[in-house]
Residue frames as qw, qx, qy, qz and C-alpha x, y, z in Angstrom:
[[0.062, -0.823, -0.473, -0.307, 114.20, 96.63, 173.20],
 [0.171, 0.484, -0.241, 0.824, 114.96, 100.16, 174.40],
 [0.114, -0.185, -0.713, 0.667, 114.14, 101.21, 177.94],
 [0.039, -0.692, -0.708, -0.137, 110.51, 101.95, 178.66],
 [0.218, -0.622, -0.230, 0.716, 111.45, 105.37, 180.07],
 [0.051, -0.180, 0.433, 0.882, 111.78, 106.79, 176.55],
 [0.166, -0.377, -0.793, -0.449, 108.43, 105.30, 175.55],
 [0.252, -0.666, -0.614, 0.341, 106.81, 106.60, 178.71],
 [0.136, -0.468, 0.012, 0.873, 108.06, 110.10, 177.90],
 [0.072, -0.085, -0.640, -0.760, 106.47, 109.77, 174.47],
 [0.247, -0.562, -0.782, -0.108, 103.16, 108.78, 176.05],
 [0.259, -0.601, -0.398, 0.643, 103.45, 111.76, 178.39],
 [0.085, -0.109, 0.307, 0.942, 103.42, 114.08, 175.35],
 [0.063, -0.483, -0.796, -0.359, 99.78, 113.18, 174.73],
 [0.125, -0.326, 0.042, -0.936, 97.37, 116.11, 175.24],
 [0.715, -0.366, -0.119, -0.583, 94.72, 113.98, 176.99],
 [0.551, -0.400, 0.681, -0.270, 94.71, 111.42, 179.81],
 [0.489, 0.282, -0.768, -0.303, 95.49, 107.92, 178.58],
 [0.897, -0.239, 0.094, -0.360, 93.50, 104.87, 179.59],
 [0.831, -0.263, 0.408, 0.273, 96.45, 102.84, 178.34],
 [0.435, 0.769, -0.406, -0.233, 99.31, 102.83, 175.87],
 [0.858, -0.185, 0.467, 0.109, 100.92, 99.62, 174.63],
 [0.044, -0.535, 0.659, 0.526, 103.51, 98.58, 172.08],
 [0.835, 0.396, 0.306, -0.228, 102.24, 97.10, 168.83],
 [0.491, 0.765, -0.384, -0.162, 103.89, 96.30, 165.50],
 [0.728, 0.371, -0.567, 0.106, 106.98, 94.17, 164.99],
 [0.004, 0.411, -0.718, 0.561, 108.05, 94.37, 168.63],
 [0.694, -0.085, 0.407, -0.588, 104.73, 92.89, 169.74],
 [0.895, 0.301, -0.148, -0.294, 104.78, 90.33, 166.93],
 [0.841, -0.386, 0.348, 0.147, 108.18, 89.00, 167.95],
 [0.776, 0.216, 0.307, 0.507, 110.27, 89.88, 164.90],
 [0.046, 0.976, -0.026, -0.210, 111.66, 93.44, 165.14],
 [0.752, 0.439, -0.070, 0.486, 114.62, 94.26, 162.95],
 [0.529, -0.253, -0.221, 0.779, 117.51, 96.33, 164.31],
 [0.054, 0.047, 0.139, 0.988, 115.99, 99.37, 162.56],
 [0.198, -0.584, -0.752, -0.233, 112.32, 98.75, 163.44],
 [0.137, -0.422, 0.131, -0.887, 110.44, 101.77, 164.69],
 [0.018, -0.193, -0.835, 0.515, 108.21, 101.72, 167.77],
 [0.325, -0.393, -0.515, -0.689, 104.45, 101.65, 167.30],
 [0.034, 0.133, 0.706, -0.695, 102.55, 102.80, 170.38],
 [0.331, -0.387, -0.605, -0.613, 98.78, 102.37, 170.44],
 [0.133, -0.205, -0.739, 0.628, 96.22, 103.27, 173.04],
 [0.152, -0.727, -0.622, -0.247, 93.10, 105.01, 174.25],
 [0.137, 0.105, -0.261, 0.950, 92.67, 108.61, 175.34],
 [0.097, -0.640, -0.732, 0.213, 89.80, 110.16, 177.25],
 [0.060, 0.494, 0.212, 0.841, 88.23, 113.35, 175.96],
 [0.071, 0.107, 0.549, -0.826, 86.87, 115.58, 178.71],
 [0.222, 0.545, 0.794, -0.153, 83.08, 115.37, 179.03],
 [0.173, 0.749, 0.105, -0.631, 82.74, 118.98, 177.85],
 [0.128, 0.475, -0.627, -0.604, 84.49, 118.20, 174.58],
 [0.132, 0.064, 0.978, 0.148, 82.84, 114.80, 174.16],
 [0.196, 0.609, 0.745, -0.187, 79.27, 116.14, 174.32],
 [0.073, 0.670, 0.006, -0.739, 79.80, 119.49, 172.59],
 [0.684, 0.678, 0.225, -0.148, 79.18, 120.47, 168.96],
 [0.103, 0.829, -0.497, -0.234, 82.79, 121.28, 168.16],
 [0.787, 0.361, -0.496, -0.063, 84.84, 118.71, 166.19],
 [0.798, -0.531, 0.269, -0.095, 86.05, 115.92, 168.44],
 [0.195, 0.655, -0.728, -0.052, 89.60, 114.59, 168.39],
 [0.952, -0.094, 0.083, -0.279, 88.52, 110.96, 168.12],
 [0.930, 0.074, 0.035, 0.358, 91.91, 109.84, 166.80],
 [0.104, -0.948, 0.283, 0.104, 95.24, 111.46, 167.58],
 [0.913, 0.228, -0.022, 0.337, 98.51, 110.62, 165.85],
 [0.215, -0.916, 0.322, 0.102, 101.87, 111.76, 167.19],
 [0.935, 0.174, 0.049, 0.306, 105.15, 110.80, 165.56],
 [0.055, 0.943, -0.323, 0.064, 108.76, 111.79, 165.60],
 [0.764, 0.271, -0.466, 0.355, 112.36, 110.76, 166.10],
 [0.539, -0.799, 0.149, -0.220, 113.34, 110.53, 169.76],
 [0.487, -0.637, 0.588, 0.109, 116.98, 110.00, 170.61],
 [0.083, 0.427, -0.788, -0.435, 117.55, 108.60, 167.13],
 [0.175, 0.187, 0.967, 0.000, 114.56, 106.24, 167.23],
 [0.338, -0.161, -0.407, -0.833, 111.44, 106.58, 165.10],
 [0.009, 0.296, 0.893, -0.340, 108.20, 106.15, 167.00],
 [0.302, -0.288, -0.322, -0.850, 104.57, 106.92, 166.55],
 [0.105, 0.214, 0.793, -0.561, 101.70, 107.05, 169.02],
 [0.347, -0.223, -0.514, -0.753, 98.15, 106.57, 167.73],
 [0.072, 0.196, 0.814, -0.542, 95.20, 106.68, 170.12],
 [0.245, -0.475, -0.612, -0.583, 91.43, 106.64, 169.86],
 [0.383, -0.337, 0.301, -0.805, 89.00, 108.30, 172.20],
 [0.272, -0.059, 0.898, -0.340, 87.40, 105.83, 174.57],
 [0.663, 0.393, 0.332, -0.544, 84.01, 105.94, 172.79],
 [0.610, 0.576, -0.429, -0.336, 85.54, 105.16, 169.39],
 [0.121, 0.391, -0.908, 0.089, 87.71, 102.40, 170.82],
 [0.450, 0.080, 0.769, -0.447, 84.77, 100.76, 172.61],
 [0.701, 0.495, 0.065, -0.508, 82.77, 100.95, 169.37],
 [0.465, 0.549, -0.669, -0.184, 85.59, 99.19, 167.52],
 [0.180, -0.237, 0.914, -0.276, 85.68, 96.48, 170.18],
 [0.623, 0.270, 0.550, -0.485, 82.06, 95.67, 169.37],
 [0.709, 0.584, -0.231, -0.321, 83.05, 94.98, 165.78],
 [0.975, -0.012, 0.112, 0.193, 85.18, 92.11, 164.44],
 [0.277, 0.887, -0.295, 0.224, 88.34, 94.18, 164.79],
 [0.911, -0.158, -0.210, 0.318, 91.41, 92.18, 165.75],
 [0.397, 0.527, -0.226, 0.717, 93.68, 95.24, 165.80],
 [0.338, -0.655, 0.186, -0.650, 92.02, 96.77, 168.87],
 [0.925, -0.362, -0.067, -0.091, 91.99, 93.44, 170.69],
 [0.826, 0.153, -0.200, 0.505, 95.74, 93.06, 170.13],
 [0.137, 0.595, -0.216, 0.762, 96.39, 96.62, 171.31],
 [0.622, -0.600, 0.050, -0.500, 94.27, 96.10, 174.43],
 [0.945, -0.317, 0.071, -0.018, 95.88, 92.79, 175.38],
 [0.590, 0.605, -0.394, 0.361, 99.45, 93.61, 174.39],
 [0.786, -0.487, -0.244, 0.292, 101.75, 92.52, 177.24],
 [0.517, 0.115, -0.037, 0.848, 104.15, 95.36, 176.34],
 [0.181, -0.869, -0.458, -0.048, 102.50, 98.03, 178.48],
 [0.368, 0.337, -0.124, 0.858, 103.80, 101.60, 178.56],
 [0.244, -0.170, 0.293, -0.909, 100.87, 103.21, 180.41],
 [0.344, -0.346, -0.862, -0.138, 97.99, 101.54, 182.24],
 [0.326, -0.276, 0.239, -0.872, 95.16, 102.35, 184.65],
 [0.375, 0.089, 0.824, -0.415, 92.49, 100.57, 186.70],
 [0.655, 0.489, 0.145, -0.558, 90.04, 101.18, 183.85],
 [0.416, 0.518, -0.692, -0.282, 92.46, 99.44, 181.48],
 [0.046, -0.145, 0.970, -0.189, 92.41, 96.35, 183.66],
 [0.496, 0.329, 0.592, -0.543, 88.61, 96.43, 183.90],
 [0.583, 0.566, -0.225, -0.538, 88.33, 96.85, 180.14],
 [0.246, 0.378, -0.880, -0.147, 90.52, 93.78, 179.57],
 [0.266, 0.089, 0.893, -0.351, 88.18, 91.77, 181.79],
 [0.549, 0.499, 0.341, -0.577, 85.03, 92.96, 179.99],
 [0.433, 0.609, -0.422, -0.513, 86.45, 92.73, 176.47],
 [0.202, -0.171, 0.960, 0.086, 86.90, 88.95, 176.67],
 [0.449, 0.471, 0.716, -0.252, 83.18, 88.83, 175.85],
 [0.374, 0.739, -0.140, -0.543, 83.88, 90.87, 172.70],
 [0.062, -0.389, 0.849, 0.353, 85.80, 87.99, 171.11],
 [0.787, 0.305, 0.283, -0.455, 83.67, 86.18, 168.53],
 [0.729, 0.083, 0.607, 0.306, 84.09, 83.56, 165.85],
 [0.482, 0.834, 0.249, 0.103, 83.53, 86.34, 163.32],
 [0.224, -0.859, 0.355, 0.292, 86.95, 87.73, 164.16],
 [0.718, -0.016, 0.589, 0.371, 88.23, 85.08, 161.77],
 [0.505, 0.767, 0.331, 0.217, 87.18, 87.38, 158.91],
 [0.099, -0.965, 0.224, 0.097, 89.53, 90.10, 160.16],
 [0.517, -0.530, 0.617, 0.264, 92.47, 87.70, 160.19],
 [0.685, 0.327, 0.591, 0.273, 91.62, 86.10, 156.86],
 [0.349, 0.913, 0.184, 0.102, 91.31, 89.54, 155.25],
 [0.219, -0.893, 0.365, 0.144, 94.55, 90.84, 156.73],
 [0.656, -0.247, 0.651, 0.292, 96.41, 87.70, 155.67],
 [0.629, 0.573, 0.475, 0.227, 95.07, 88.01, 152.13],
 [0.154, 0.987, -0.042, 0.008, 96.22, 91.63, 151.94],
 [0.383, -0.729, 0.536, 0.187, 99.70, 90.74, 153.17],
 [0.730, 0.060, 0.629, 0.259, 99.92, 87.81, 150.78],
 [0.518, 0.798, 0.265, 0.159, 99.16, 90.11, 147.85],
 [0.069, -0.951, 0.297, 0.049, 101.90, 92.46, 149.02],
 [0.621, -0.428, 0.626, 0.198, 104.28, 89.54, 149.31],
 [0.727, 0.319, 0.562, 0.231, 103.53, 88.21, 145.82],
 [0.414, 0.890, 0.168, 0.096, 103.78, 91.53, 144.00],
 [0.220, -0.894, 0.354, 0.166, 107.28, 92.43, 145.26],
 [0.906, 0.326, -0.054, 0.266, 110.41, 91.56, 143.32],
 [0.442, 0.032, -0.895, 0.054, 112.41, 90.17, 144.95],
 [0.620, -0.600, -0.410, -0.296, 109.96, 88.93, 147.59],
 [0.008, 0.555, -0.534, 0.638, 110.64, 90.05, 151.16],
 [0.347, -0.136, -0.878, 0.299, 110.39, 88.16, 154.41],
 [0.119, 0.047, 0.430, -0.894, 108.44, 90.87, 156.28],
 [0.614, 0.018, -0.118, -0.780, 105.03, 90.58, 154.56],
 [0.673, 0.013, -0.727, -0.136, 105.32, 86.79, 154.66],
 [0.244, -0.035, -0.759, 0.603, 105.88, 86.90, 158.41],
 [0.369, 0.048, 0.225, -0.900, 102.78, 89.06, 158.73],
 [0.682, 0.015, -0.519, -0.515, 100.82, 86.44, 156.78],
 [0.596, -0.068, -0.780, 0.179, 101.85, 83.70, 159.18],
 [0.058, 0.013, -0.568, 0.821, 101.48, 85.89, 162.25],
 [0.492, -0.003, 0.076, -0.868, 97.88, 86.86, 161.55],
 [0.732, -0.011, -0.572, -0.371, 96.82, 83.37, 160.50],
 [0.513, -0.050, -0.774, 0.367, 98.29, 81.75, 163.61],
 [0.111, -0.011, 0.432, -0.895, 96.83, 84.49, 165.81],
 [0.612, -0.019, -0.188, -0.768, 93.42, 83.88, 164.26],
 [0.709, -0.033, -0.695, -0.112, 93.59, 80.10, 164.63],
 [0.322, -0.021, -0.716, 0.620, 94.72, 80.41, 168.26],
 [0.294, -0.029, 0.229, -0.928, 91.90, 82.88, 168.95],
 [0.708, -0.054, -0.396, -0.583, 89.27, 80.56, 167.47],
 [0.669, -0.035, -0.732, 0.124, 90.55, 77.66, 169.55],
 [0.461, -0.191, -0.611, 0.615, 91.10, 79.39, 172.88],
 [0.144, -0.902, -0.380, -0.143, 89.39, 82.77, 172.87],
 [0.528, -0.686, 0.052, 0.499, 92.77, 84.24, 173.91],
 [0.427, 0.899, -0.093, 0.033, 94.64, 86.97, 172.04],
 [0.698, -0.439, 0.349, 0.446, 98.26, 86.09, 171.26],
 [0.485, 0.866, -0.032, -0.118, 100.07, 88.26, 168.72],
 [0.198, -0.729, 0.630, 0.181, 103.67, 87.11, 169.20],
 [0.803, 0.389, -0.373, -0.253, 104.67, 84.78, 166.38],
 [0.287, 0.418, -0.819, 0.268, 107.51, 83.19, 168.32],
 [0.393, -0.097, 0.694, -0.595, 105.15, 82.36, 171.19],
 [0.797, 0.271, 0.048, -0.538, 102.50, 81.10, 168.80],
 [0.662, 0.445, -0.588, -0.133, 104.97, 78.80, 167.13],
 [0.146, -0.309, 0.859, -0.381, 105.56, 77.03, 170.43],
 [0.674, 0.198, 0.518, -0.487, 102.04, 75.68, 169.81],
 [0.766, 0.559, -0.014, -0.318, 102.15, 75.22, 166.04],
 [0.649, -0.394, 0.576, 0.305, 105.79, 74.07, 165.69],
 [0.704, 0.702, 0.106, 0.029, 106.24, 75.18, 162.08],
 [0.773, -0.259, 0.149, 0.560, 109.97, 74.69, 161.39],
 [0.456, 0.475, 0.259, 0.707, 110.19, 77.41, 158.76],
 [0.206, -0.930, -0.233, -0.194, 108.85, 80.14, 161.08],
 [0.625, -0.671, 0.106, 0.384, 112.00, 80.27, 163.22],
 [0.608, 0.068, 0.375, 0.697, 114.12, 80.57, 160.06],
 [0.163, 0.737, 0.380, 0.535, 111.99, 83.42, 158.71],
 [0.402, -0.907, -0.123, 0.020, 112.11, 85.28, 162.03],
 [0.680, -0.434, 0.221, 0.548, 115.91, 84.91, 162.14],
 [0.479, 0.324, 0.411, 0.704, 116.18, 86.27, 158.61],
 [0.053, -0.867, -0.325, -0.374, 113.94, 89.24, 159.41],
 [0.503, -0.860, -0.004, 0.091, 115.67, 90.15, 162.66],
 [0.789, -0.171, 0.209, 0.552, 119.12, 89.61, 161.19],
 [0.123, -0.573, 0.193, 0.787, 119.02, 92.76, 159.10],
 [0.554, 0.621, -0.032, -0.554, 118.11, 93.99, 155.63],
 [0.241, 0.519, -0.752, -0.328, 120.63, 91.83, 153.80],
 [0.062, -0.021, 0.996, -0.068, 118.90, 88.66, 155.02],
 [0.408, 0.343, 0.516, -0.670, 115.31, 89.77, 154.50],
 [0.536, 0.400, -0.398, -0.628, 114.86, 88.55, 150.89],
 [0.790, 0.015, 0.590, -0.167, 113.51, 85.24, 149.68],
 [0.101, -0.249, 0.791, 0.550, 114.49, 83.10, 146.71],
 [0.589, 0.135, -0.309, -0.734, 111.94, 82.39, 143.99],
 [0.488, 0.038, -0.867, -0.093, 112.20, 78.66, 144.65],
 [0.040, -0.120, -0.778, 0.615, 110.67, 79.22, 148.10],
 [0.378, 0.015, -0.034, -0.925, 107.49, 80.81, 146.79],
 [0.628, -0.106, -0.625, -0.451, 105.55, 77.68, 145.90],
 [0.438, -0.174, -0.799, 0.373, 106.07, 76.17, 149.34],
 [0.003, 0.197, 0.437, -0.878, 104.83, 79.30, 151.10],
 [0.462, -0.014, -0.322, -0.826, 101.90, 79.60, 148.71],
 [0.604, -0.180, -0.761, -0.155, 100.84, 76.11, 149.72],
 [0.338, -0.219, -0.684, 0.608, 101.28, 76.87, 153.43],
 [0.196, 0.051, 0.103, -0.974, 99.29, 80.07, 153.14],
 [0.594, -0.109, -0.485, -0.633, 96.38, 78.16, 151.59],
 [0.573, -0.177, -0.788, 0.137, 96.61, 75.40, 154.18],
 [0.217, -0.194, -0.570, 0.769, 96.62, 77.73, 157.17],
 [0.334, -0.004, -0.075, -0.940, 93.84, 79.92, 155.78],
 [0.642, -0.162, -0.627, -0.410, 91.75, 76.79, 155.35],
 [0.482, -0.194, -0.746, 0.418, 92.58, 75.73, 158.90],
 [0.039, 0.071, 0.319, -0.944, 91.49, 79.13, 160.23],
 [0.536, -0.084, -0.313, -0.779, 88.13, 78.79, 158.45],
 [0.661, -0.167, -0.727, -0.084, 87.69, 75.28, 159.84],
 [0.333, -0.146, -0.648, 0.669, 88.54, 76.36, 163.39],
 [0.244, -0.007, 0.103, -0.964, 86.07, 79.23, 163.14],
 [0.634, -0.135, -0.505, -0.569, 83.32, 76.87, 162.00],
 [0.690, -0.216, -0.678, 0.133, 84.04, 74.56, 164.95],
 [0.171, 0.240, -0.460, 0.838, 84.63, 77.33, 167.51],
 [0.300, -0.597, -0.725, 0.168, 82.49, 77.67, 170.63],
 [0.141, -0.185, -0.127, 0.964, 82.96, 81.44, 170.61],
 [0.328, 0.653, 0.532, -0.427, 79.76, 83.49, 170.29],
 [0.476, 0.554, 0.472, 0.493, 78.70, 84.94, 166.97],
 [0.028, 0.821, 0.096, 0.562, 78.22, 88.44, 168.41],
 [0.203, 0.273, -0.566, 0.751, 79.75, 90.32, 171.38],
 [0.515, -0.596, -0.596, -0.157, 77.80, 89.98, 174.61],
 [0.502, -0.371, -0.370, 0.688, 79.24, 92.80, 176.69],
 [0.128, 0.594, 0.267, 0.748, 77.64, 95.97, 175.30],
 [0.460, -0.815, -0.258, -0.239, 75.92, 96.86, 178.60],
 [0.742, -0.507, -0.050, 0.436, 79.11, 96.43, 180.63],
 [0.508, 0.182, 0.187, 0.821, 81.09, 98.49, 178.14],
 [0.084, -0.742, -0.307, -0.590, 78.45, 101.20, 178.32],
 [0.607, -0.773, -0.183, 0.033, 78.64, 101.32, 182.10],
 [0.709, -0.282, 0.070, 0.642, 82.43, 101.53, 182.01],
 [0.333, 0.451, 0.285, 0.778, 82.31, 104.26, 179.36],
 [0.278, -0.835, -0.265, -0.395, 79.92, 106.37, 181.43],
 [0.709, -0.649, -0.085, 0.264, 82.05, 105.91, 184.55],
 [0.642, -0.023, 0.165, 0.749, 85.22, 106.92, 182.67],
 [0.179, 0.590, 0.315, 0.721, 83.61, 109.94, 181.03],
 [0.403, -0.836, -0.217, -0.302, 82.11, 111.25, 184.26],
 [0.297, 0.575, -0.537, 0.541, 85.43, 110.75, 186.03]]
């Protein structure tokens, strides 16, 4: 991975203060290719005057470009929008919040991570099942099939199963496989990270992966049914208090 100084400079381009900025995408998931771009995600804080006024609000800001030969994009939501997403069954925002690859942080970021543990529910399984189904469709429709969408299938299913079991967010497929010990995962990761020429699959492999996709999706549903996680978030009041404190500065 490149030095964080370049990523920090990208975060510094943002027009508003950042609650946090973290690395998402293939670098977070544990299988970046040599040519993978950098996906930065985070939360910005609109000034109170803009947040309460009638003028259009910049709830989501997207910045992208090529910096020193590397493609990167920074996408952030205003704190109100991000908190609202946390109260839904949205696995993306949980993974961004808890990413260990931190480019910019703040005391409010740390407090948000503490509060947001109570946002994790068994209904997050639907996010991971839906994302896996979308990636599986992408995988099946391509000729020849590629490793990348298949890795996304396994990544989201294992993340979902781990979340249902533990209540903890883990998005790195290599780390997850230390728990699941699926022998084919290491091979797929090596093929993805080895470069474009190794990122294709043979047709004879499809039936095996189709079976594994069905098995793991079924396991995710079973783990959700047995999970002790709450059905709904139970931290709305704490999030509200933090939001007000952040907005008032």
